[in-house]
N, C-alpha and C positions, 0 to 999 in steps of 0.2 A: 647462499645464492638461491637454493630451492625455496626457502621461506619468502624471499622477496618476489619471486615469480608467482607464488601462490597468492600473495597479498594484492598484487596489482589488479587482477580481475575482481576481487572482492571490493576494492576501493571504487572501481569503475561502476560496479553494480550498485553499491550503496549511494554513489553520487547520482546515478540515473534515477534511483528510487526517490531520493530527496527532491530532485527536480520535478518528477512526475507528481509527487505529493503536493508540492507548492502550486503546480499548475492546476491541479484538480480541486484545490481547497476553495477556490472562488466559485465553483459551480453549485447549482442547486436551487432553482426557483420552484419547480413542481416536484411532486413526490417521485416521479420517474427519474428526474434529473438528480435528486438527492440519493436515490437508490443507486444509480449508475456511478455517481461520483464517490459515494460511500464504498461501493465495491472496488473501484479503482484505487482509492486511498488505502482501503483495507488490504487489498492484494499487495500493494507496494510495501506497506508496513510489514505484513506477514512474511513476504519474501526477504525483505531486508533483515528482519529479526532472525529468520532461519539462516540466512547467509552469514550473519555475524556470529551466530552460535554454532555453526557447523552442521545444522540440520538440513532437511530436504527443502530446497527453495520452492519446489513445486507444491509440496504439501503446505508449506507456510503461506504461499500465495492463495491457494484454494481456501484454506481455513480463514485467512484474513479477509479475502474477498466476500465470503459468506457472511462473516460477522459485520463487515462494513456495509454490505447491501442491506442486511436486516436493520442495522442502526440507522442508515439513511432513510429507509422506508418508514421507520417508526418515528422519526423526528418531524416536527411541524415548523413551518416558516413563521407562523404568528408568534409575536413576542409579547402578547398580552397575558 
C-alpha cells in the first residue's frame, strides 16, 4: 500500500511535466523566447528525470533549466 501511495504523486508530477514540455515546445521566435522556452523545457525535463530516479527535483530543475536556457540562447531560427 505504501508503494502505491508514493507512486501517485510521481505519476502526477511526470504527467504535468510532459504537458508543460509539449506546451512550451512550440515557443521561440526571438532569442529571448527561445531562451525562456529552453529554460522551461529544461527545467521540466530535469525535474522529471530527478523525480523518476529518486534525486532532488529542485536540483534537477535548476540544472535542466540552466542547460535549456543556454541551449535556447545558442540556437538560431534560420534554417539556411
